[in-house]
MARVO-431987 format. One line per field, with one value per residue (C-alpha): residue in one letter; chain; x, z, y. Coordinates in Angstrom, 2 decimals. Each point is the difference from the previous one (the first is absolute). Last residue first. Example, Ala and Ser with C-alpha at 12.3 -4.5 7.8 and 13.67 -1.06 7.14 Angstrom:
residues 2
code: c(S A) $
unit: c(A A) $
u: c(13.67 -1.37) $
w: c(7.14 0.66) $
v: c(-1.06 -3.44) $
//
This chain:
residues 237
code: c(S G K G A L L R Q C L R V G E M A N V I W Y N A G V Y E C V Q E N V S T G G I I I P L D A L Q L V P A D R I M A I T E R M V D Y S S T L L G S L G V I D P R L R T I E A L F R A P P V N V G L D Y V T F G Y C S L L M G Q I N K G I D H I D G E V T G I L V R G S E E G S I Q A E I A P Q A M E M V E R F I E G A M I L G A L Y Y K G Q E Y R E G V R R M G E Q V E E V I T L P D D G Q S L R K E V R K L V V Q E D L A A V L D I L A N K Q G K R K K S A K R R E A G A G D A Q K Q D S M) $
unit: c(A A A A A A A A A A A A A A A A A A A A A A A A A A A A A A A A A A A A A A A A A A A A A A A A A A A A A A A A A A A A A A A A A A A A A A A A A A A A A A A A A A A A A A A A A A A A A A A A A A A A A A A A A A A A A A A A A A A A A A A A A A A A A A A A A A A A A A A A A A A A A A A A A A A A A A A A A A A A A A A A A A A A A A A A A A A A A A A A A A A A A A A A A A A A A A A A A A A A A A A A A A A A A A A A A A A A A A A A A A A A A A A A A A A A A A A A A A A A A) $
u: c(81.65 2.79 -0.54 0.37 3.23 1.10 -0.73 1.71 3.06 0.23 -0.59 3.01 2.16 -0.80 0.81 3.07 1.00 -1.24 -1.35 -3.71 -3.69 -2.85 -3.12 1.36 -2.29 3.01 -1.68 -1.26 3.75 1.39 -2.24 0.86 4.03 2.37 3.47 2.72 -1.86 -2.12 -3.63 -2.06 -2.51 -2.11 -2.29 -3.94 -0.24 2.42 -1.69 -3.13 2.36 -1.52 2.81 -1.61 1.97 3.38 -0.36 -0.97 3.16 2.42 -1.61 -0.06 3.61 1.13 -1.62 1.94 3.36 0.46 0.62 2.85 1.31 -2.06 -1.51 -2.87 -0.87 -2.48 -0.99 -1.31 1.54 -2.13 3.26 -1.45 -2.67 2.65 2.50 -2.20 -1.69 3.62 1.40 -2.88 0.59 3.70 2.67 2.78 2.12 0.08 -3.07 0.78 -1.93 0.90 -1.89 0.47 1.56 1.17 3.42 -1.70 -2.50 3.71 1.72 -3.33 0.24 3.32 0.03 -3.44 1.69 3.43 -1.94 0.03 -0.69 -3.16 -2.06 -1.86 -0.89 2.43 -0.77 -1.35 -2.21 -0.59 -0.53 -1.03 1.51 2.22 0.64 3.77 -1.60 2.01 2.96 2.80 -0.92 0.91 3.17 0.88 -0.82 2.02 3.44 -1.83 -2.57 3.12 1.52 -2.74 -0.63 3.43 -0.75 -2.99 1.91 2.64 -2.46 -1.88 3.31 0.86 -2.93 1.56 -0.17 -0.43 -2.94 -2.76 -1.35 3.06 0.51 -3.85 0.92 3.08 -2.11 -2.93 3.74 0.59 -3.74 0.63 3.45 -2.48 -2.68 2.72 1.90 -3.63 -0.43 3.08 -0.93 3.33 1.70 3.58 1.75 -3.10 1.39 3.59 -1.30 -2.14 2.77 2.35 -2.17 -0.94 3.78 0.68 -2.76 0.45 -2.73 -0.39 -3.98 1.14 1.92 -2.05 -2.62 2.62 1.14 -4.09 -0.62 3.38 -0.61 -3.64 1.08 2.49 -2.50 -2.51 2.70 1.03 -3.58 -0.56 2.93 -1.04 -3.18 1.24 2.27 -3.02 -1.44 2.81 0.20 -3.42 0.16 3.15 -1.90) $
w: c(148.87 2.90 1.92 -2.82 -1.26 3.99 -0.41 -3.57 1.50 2.68 -2.04 -2.33 2.96 1.87 -3.73 0.24 3.33 -1.10 2.41 0.42 1.71 -0.20 2.00 3.24 2.53 1.14 -1.60 -3.36 -0.36 0.84 -2.07 -3.08 0.77 2.33 0.17 -0.64 1.43 0.04 0.83 -1.07 1.49 -1.61 2.74 -0.51 3.51 1.20 -0.88 2.64 2.97 3.03 -0.56 -1.35 -3.42 1.72 2.58 -2.57 -2.00 2.87 1.14 -3.97 0.01 3.38 -0.87 -3.54 1.59 0.97 -3.88 0.26 -1.96 0.47 -1.75 1.64 -2.81 0.55 -2.66 -0.01 3.24 2.96 2.20 3.47 -0.84 -1.85 2.86 2.70 -2.17 -0.72 3.58 1.35 -2.52 1.32 -2.26 -0.19 -2.37 -1.39 0.22 -3.41 -1.19 -3.52 -2.04 -3.66 -3.13 -1.53 1.07 3.46 -0.81 -1.02 3.12 2.49 -2.32 0.35 3.75 0.20 -1.72 2.27 2.99 1.92 3.66 0.29 3.63 -0.67 -3.81 -2.38 -0.82 -2.37 -0.02 -3.66 -0.72 -3.72 -2.85 0.24 -3.48 -1.15 -3.82 0.19 -2.92 1.56 3.71 -1.61 -1.08 3.10 2.08 -2.54 2.28 3.18 -0.84 -0.65 2.95 1.84 -2.06 0.91 3.67 0.14 -2.20 2.55 3.01 -1.68 -0.33 3.51 0.71 -0.99 -3.58 -1.17 2.54 -2.18 0.89 0.00 -3.82 -1.03 1.98 -1.97 -3.36 0.82 0.64 -3.73 -1.28 1.80 -1.36 -3.56 1.33 1.09 -3.51 -1.89 2.12 -1.02 -3.50 -1.81 -1.26 -0.34 2.91 2.15 -1.56 1.25 3.19 0.47 -1.58 2.54 3.08 -0.87 -0.42 3.44 1.55 -1.16 2.16 -2.21 -0.28 -0.90 -2.78 -1.53 -0.42 -0.95 -3.55 0.00 -1.25 -1.91 -1.88 -0.66 -1.07 -2.10 -1.80 -0.83 -1.58 -2.22 -0.57 -0.91 -2.47 -1.73 -0.56 -1.80 -1.85 -1.45 -0.56 -1.65 -2.36 -0.74 -1.04 -2.35 -1.77) $
v: c(184.93 0.90 -3.69 -1.57 1.66 -0.34 -3.99 -0.31 1.96 -2.16 -3.50 1.42 0.79 -3.63 -1.89 1.70 -1.24 -3.97 -2.28 1.88 -0.13 1.76 0.97 -1.93 -1.89 -2.60 -2.51 1.42 0.91 -3.40 -1.71 2.81 -0.45 0.58 -1.83 2.63 2.49 2.96 1.31 2.99 1.24 2.89 2.04 -0.78 -0.27 2.33 3.12 -0.68 0.17 -2.49 -2.40 -3.33 0.13 0.78 -2.92 -2.30 0.99 -0.35 -3.42 -1.30 1.14 -1.61 -3.61 0.57 0.67 -3.63 -1.05 2.64 2.40 2.56 3.55 2.23 2.76 2.82 2.23 3.62 0.76 1.87 0.68 0.30 -2.99 -2.08 0.32 -1.19 -2.82 -0.99 0.10 -1.70 -3.10 -0.35 0.99 -2.39 2.06 3.44 2.49 1.30 3.05 0.64 2.95 -1.41 1.78 -2.84 -0.19 -0.09 -3.27 -1.39 0.48 -0.99 -3.20 -0.83 0.17 -1.81 -2.95 0.22 0.42 -3.23 0.79 -2.46 -0.42 3.13 0.93 2.00 3.11 2.36 3.37 1.49 3.74 1.38 0.40 3.13 1.47 -0.47 -0.43 -3.62 -1.11 2.34 -1.48 -3.95 1.15 2.30 -3.77 -2.27 0.29 0.10 -2.79 -1.84 0.30 -1.20 -2.66 -1.21 0.60 -1.57 -3.35 0.31 -0.49 -3.02 -1.41 0.52 -2.01 -3.17 -1.02 -3.53 -0.71 -0.51 2.61 2.40 -1.45 1.51 3.21 0.29 -0.75 2.84 2.42 -1.03 1.16 2.86 1.27 -0.73 2.54 2.13 -0.05 0.28 3.07 1.70 0.21 -0.90 3.62 -1.60 1.61 -1.89 -3.04 0.80 0.89 -3.47 -1.75 1.23 -0.05 -4.41 -0.17 1.16 -1.56 -3.55 -1.35 -3.06 0.97 3.52 -1.24 -2.34 2.66 2.55 -2.88 -1.06 3.93 0.32 -3.26 1.06 3.44 -1.63 -2.66 3.34 1.76 -2.85 -0.67 3.47 -0.11 -3.06 1.84 3.00 -1.99 -2.40 3.43 1.31 -2.97 -0.25 3.86 -0.86 -2.67) $
//
Protein backbone atom coordinates (compact mmCIF):
# COMPACT_ATOMS: atom_id res chain seq x y z
CA UNK A 1 0.00 0.00 0.00
CA UNK A 2 2.86 2.33 0.91
CA UNK A 3 4.64 1.54 -2.39
CA UNK A 4 1.46 2.36 -4.31
CA UNK A 5 1.18 5.72 -2.55
CA UNK A 6 4.80 6.50 -3.39
CA UNK A 7 4.22 5.57 -7.02
CA UNK A 8 1.08 7.70 -7.16
CA UNK A 9 2.98 10.60 -5.60
CA UNK A 10 5.83 10.31 -8.10
CA UNK A 11 3.35 10.19 -10.97
CA UNK A 12 1.62 13.30 -9.70
CA UNK A 13 4.95 15.13 -9.46
CA UNK A 14 5.84 14.17 -13.04
CA UNK A 15 2.46 15.39 -14.30
CA UNK A 16 2.88 18.62 -12.38
CA UNK A 17 6.37 19.17 -13.83
CA UNK A 18 5.13 18.38 -17.34
CA UNK A 19 2.26 20.83 -16.95
CA UNK A 20 4.67 23.50 -15.74
CA UNK A 21 6.98 22.99 -18.75
CA UNK A 22 4.03 23.17 -21.13
CA UNK A 23 2.86 26.37 -19.45
CA UNK A 24 6.33 27.92 -19.80
CA UNK A 25 6.48 26.93 -23.46
CA UNK A 26 3.08 28.39 -24.32
CA UNK A 27 3.81 31.54 -22.33
CA UNK A 28 7.05 32.23 -24.22
CA UNK A 29 5.46 31.53 -27.59
CA UNK A 30 2.59 33.90 -26.79
CA UNK A 31 4.94 36.62 -25.56
CA UNK A 32 7.00 36.48 -28.76
CA UNK A 33 3.84 36.49 -30.87
CA UNK A 34 2.71 39.58 -28.96
CA UNK A 35 6.13 41.21 -29.60
CA UNK A 36 6.59 41.81 -25.87
CA UNK A 37 10.35 42.21 -26.16
CA UNK A 38 11.33 43.06 -22.57
CA UNK A 39 9.23 40.34 -20.98
CA UNK A 40 10.52 37.78 -23.50
CA UNK A 41 14.12 38.61 -22.65
CA UNK A 42 13.49 38.47 -18.90
CA UNK A 43 11.71 35.12 -19.28
CA UNK A 44 14.55 33.69 -21.39
CA UNK A 45 17.18 34.95 -18.95
CA UNK A 46 15.34 33.31 -16.05
CA UNK A 47 14.92 29.98 -17.83
CA UNK A 48 18.56 29.87 -18.90
CA UNK A 49 19.65 30.60 -15.32
CA UNK A 50 17.48 27.66 -14.21
CA UNK A 51 19.29 25.36 -16.63
CA UNK A 52 16.52 24.97 -19.22
CA UNK A 53 17.62 23.55 -22.58
CA UNK A 54 18.64 26.56 -24.75
CA UNK A 55 17.61 24.79 -27.96
CA UNK A 56 14.12 24.22 -26.58
CA UNK A 57 13.92 27.93 -25.79
CA UNK A 58 15.09 28.83 -29.31
CA UNK A 59 12.49 26.55 -30.88
CA UNK A 60 9.74 28.13 -28.77
CA UNK A 61 10.85 31.60 -29.87
CA UNK A 62 10.81 30.40 -33.47
CA UNK A 63 7.24 29.18 -33.05
CA UNK A 64 6.32 32.63 -31.74
CA UNK A 65 7.97 34.16 -34.79
CA UNK A 66 6.00 31.84 -37.05
CA UNK A 67 2.83 33.23 -35.50
CA UNK A 68 4.10 36.77 -36.11
CA UNK A 69 4.54 35.81 -39.77
CA UNK A 70 0.98 34.48 -39.90
CA UNK A 71 -0.36 37.71 -38.43
CA UNK A 72 1.65 39.68 -40.98
CA UNK A 73 0.12 37.64 -43.81
CA UNK A 74 -3.34 38.23 -42.31
CA UNK A 75 -2.73 41.98 -42.22
CA UNK A 76 -2.73 42.11 -38.40
CA UNK A 77 0.94 43.13 -38.25
CA UNK A 78 2.91 45.45 -40.51
CA UNK A 79 6.49 45.07 -41.69
CA UNK A 80 7.69 46.71 -38.47
CA UNK A 81 6.30 43.71 -36.58
CA UNK A 82 8.42 41.32 -38.63
CA UNK A 83 11.48 43.46 -38.04
CA UNK A 84 10.82 43.58 -34.30
CA UNK A 85 10.36 39.80 -34.20
CA UNK A 86 13.73 39.40 -35.91
CA UNK A 87 15.35 41.69 -33.36
CA UNK A 88 13.82 39.72 -30.48
CA UNK A 89 15.20 36.51 -31.94
CA UNK A 90 18.63 38.06 -32.40
CA UNK A 91 18.72 39.11 -28.75
CA UNK A 92 17.52 35.69 -27.59
CA UNK A 93 20.23 34.04 -29.68
CA UNK A 94 22.89 36.25 -28.10
CA UNK A 95 21.68 35.14 -24.67
CA UNK A 96 21.38 31.46 -25.57
CA UNK A 97 24.51 31.11 -27.72
CA UNK A 98 27.00 30.40 -24.89
CA UNK A 99 24.76 27.64 -23.51
CA UNK A 100 24.23 26.20 -27.01
CA UNK A 101 27.95 26.19 -27.77
CA UNK A 102 28.65 24.50 -24.43
CA UNK A 103 26.58 21.53 -25.65
CA UNK A 104 28.55 21.21 -28.88
CA UNK A 105 31.97 19.68 -29.40
CA UNK A 106 33.29 22.84 -31.05
CA UNK A 107 34.56 21.02 -34.14
CA UNK A 108 33.84 22.64 -37.48
CA UNK A 109 30.94 20.85 -39.12
CA UNK A 110 31.25 22.09 -42.69
CA UNK A 111 30.72 25.06 -44.98
CA UNK A 112 27.31 26.41 -45.94
CA UNK A 113 26.67 29.23 -48.41
CA UNK A 114 23.37 31.06 -48.02
CA UNK A 115 21.60 34.02 -49.59
CA UNK A 116 18.21 35.48 -50.44
CA UNK A 117 17.57 35.25 -54.17
CA UNK A 118 17.31 38.16 -56.59
CA UNK A 119 14.15 40.24 -56.30
CA UNK A 120 13.65 39.45 -52.61
CA UNK A 121 15.10 41.56 -49.78
CA UNK A 122 13.70 39.61 -46.82
CA UNK A 123 16.48 38.39 -44.58
CA UNK A 124 15.06 37.50 -41.16
CA UNK A 125 14.77 33.78 -41.81
CA UNK A 126 18.13 33.66 -43.56
CA UNK A 127 19.83 35.49 -40.70
CA UNK A 128 18.29 33.15 -38.12
CA UNK A 129 19.48 30.13 -40.08
CA UNK A 130 22.96 31.57 -40.38
CA UNK A 131 23.18 32.29 -36.65
CA UNK A 132 22.11 28.78 -35.69
CA UNK A 133 24.46 27.13 -38.17
CA UNK A 134 27.33 29.20 -36.77
CA UNK A 135 26.42 28.10 -33.24
CA UNK A 136 26.75 24.50 -34.41
CA UNK A 137 30.24 25.04 -35.77
CA UNK A 138 29.41 25.51 -39.44
CA UNK A 139 31.33 28.08 -41.45
CA UNK A 140 28.62 30.25 -42.99
CA UNK A 141 29.10 32.34 -46.12
CA UNK A 142 26.20 34.81 -46.23
CA UNK A 143 25.77 36.56 -49.58
CA UNK A 144 23.02 38.82 -48.26
CA UNK A 145 19.79 39.63 -50.10
CA UNK A 146 18.74 40.24 -53.70
CA UNK A 147 21.51 37.92 -54.92
CA UNK A 148 21.54 37.31 -58.71
CA UNK A 149 21.95 33.74 -60.01
CA UNK A 150 25.33 34.58 -61.55
CA UNK A 151 26.70 35.74 -58.20
CA UNK A 152 25.54 32.56 -56.49
CA UNK A 153 27.39 30.54 -59.12
CA UNK A 154 30.54 32.67 -58.91
CA UNK A 155 30.74 32.42 -55.12
CA UNK A 156 29.93 28.72 -55.06
CA UNK A 157 32.68 28.09 -57.61
CA UNK A 158 35.14 30.19 -55.60
CA UNK A 159 34.28 29.03 -52.05
CA UNK A 160 33.26 25.40 -52.78
CA UNK A 161 30.76 25.05 -49.92
CA UNK A 162 29.45 21.67 -48.83
CA UNK A 163 25.84 22.86 -48.91
CA UNK A 164 23.96 25.78 -50.50
CA UNK A 165 20.83 27.41 -49.11
CA UNK A 166 18.55 29.67 -51.15
CA UNK A 167 16.09 31.81 -49.20
CA UNK A 168 12.96 33.55 -50.43
CA UNK A 169 9.79 34.80 -48.79
CA UNK A 170 7.94 35.95 -51.91
CA UNK A 171 6.25 33.50 -54.25
CA UNK A 172 7.89 35.42 -57.10
CA UNK A 173 11.20 34.10 -55.74
CA UNK A 174 10.44 30.60 -56.98
CA UNK A 175 11.26 31.33 -60.61
CA UNK A 176 14.54 32.96 -59.57
CA UNK A 177 15.36 29.96 -57.39
CA UNK A 178 14.70 27.72 -60.37
CA UNK A 179 16.93 29.84 -62.61
CA UNK A 180 19.70 29.91 -59.98
CA UNK A 181 19.64 26.15 -59.43
CA UNK A 182 19.62 25.46 -63.17
CA UNK A 183 22.65 27.71 -63.60
CA UNK A 184 24.49 25.88 -60.82
CA UNK A 185 23.66 22.44 -62.21
CA UNK A 186 24.61 23.41 -65.79
CA UNK A 187 27.96 24.90 -64.78
CA UNK A 188 31.07 23.21 -66.24
CA UNK A 189 32.24 22.22 -62.76
CA UNK A 190 31.66 18.53 -62.16
CA UNK A 191 31.32 18.81 -58.35
CA UNK A 192 28.39 21.23 -58.59
CA UNK A 193 26.14 18.66 -60.22
CA UNK A 194 25.73 16.82 -56.91
CA UNK A 195 25.96 19.82 -54.56
CA UNK A 196 23.09 19.64 -52.02
CA UNK A 197 20.81 22.66 -52.46
CA UNK A 198 18.23 23.57 -49.82
CA UNK A 199 15.48 26.14 -50.25
CA UNK A 200 13.92 27.93 -47.29
CA UNK A 201 10.98 30.25 -46.69
CA UNK A 202 7.69 30.37 -44.86
CA UNK A 203 5.69 29.21 -47.88
CA UNK A 204 7.97 26.62 -49.49
CA UNK A 205 6.84 23.00 -49.64
CA UNK A 206 7.52 19.77 -51.51
CA UNK A 207 5.84 21.06 -54.67
CA UNK A 208 7.95 24.22 -54.70
CA UNK A 209 11.07 22.17 -54.04
CA UNK A 210 10.32 19.96 -57.04
CA UNK A 211 9.47 22.96 -59.24
CA UNK A 212 12.72 24.82 -58.57
CA UNK A 213 14.87 21.67 -58.74
CA UNK A 214 16.22 21.80 -55.17
CA UNK A 215 17.17 18.72 -53.18
CA UNK A 216 15.55 19.73 -49.89
CA UNK A 217 13.24 22.33 -48.37
CA UNK A 218 12.85 23.71 -44.85
CA UNK A 219 10.60 26.16 -43.01
CA UNK A 220 12.30 25.89 -39.61
CA UNK A 221 15.87 26.89 -38.77
CA UNK A 222 16.53 24.06 -36.32
CA UNK A 223 15.27 21.66 -38.97
CA UNK A 224 17.81 23.26 -41.28
CA UNK A 225 20.65 22.65 -38.82
CA UNK A 226 19.70 18.98 -38.41
CA UNK A 227 19.42 18.54 -42.17
CA UNK A 228 22.88 20.04 -42.72
CA UNK A 229 24.29 17.76 -40.03
CA UNK A 230 22.78 14.70 -41.71
CA UNK A 231 24.09 15.76 -45.11
CA UNK A 232 27.61 16.25 -43.75
CA UNK A 233 27.48 12.95 -41.88
CA UNK A 234 26.42 11.18 -45.07
CA UNK A 235 29.19 12.85 -47.04
CA UNK A 236 31.79 11.67 -44.57
CA UNK A 237 30.59 8.08 -44.45
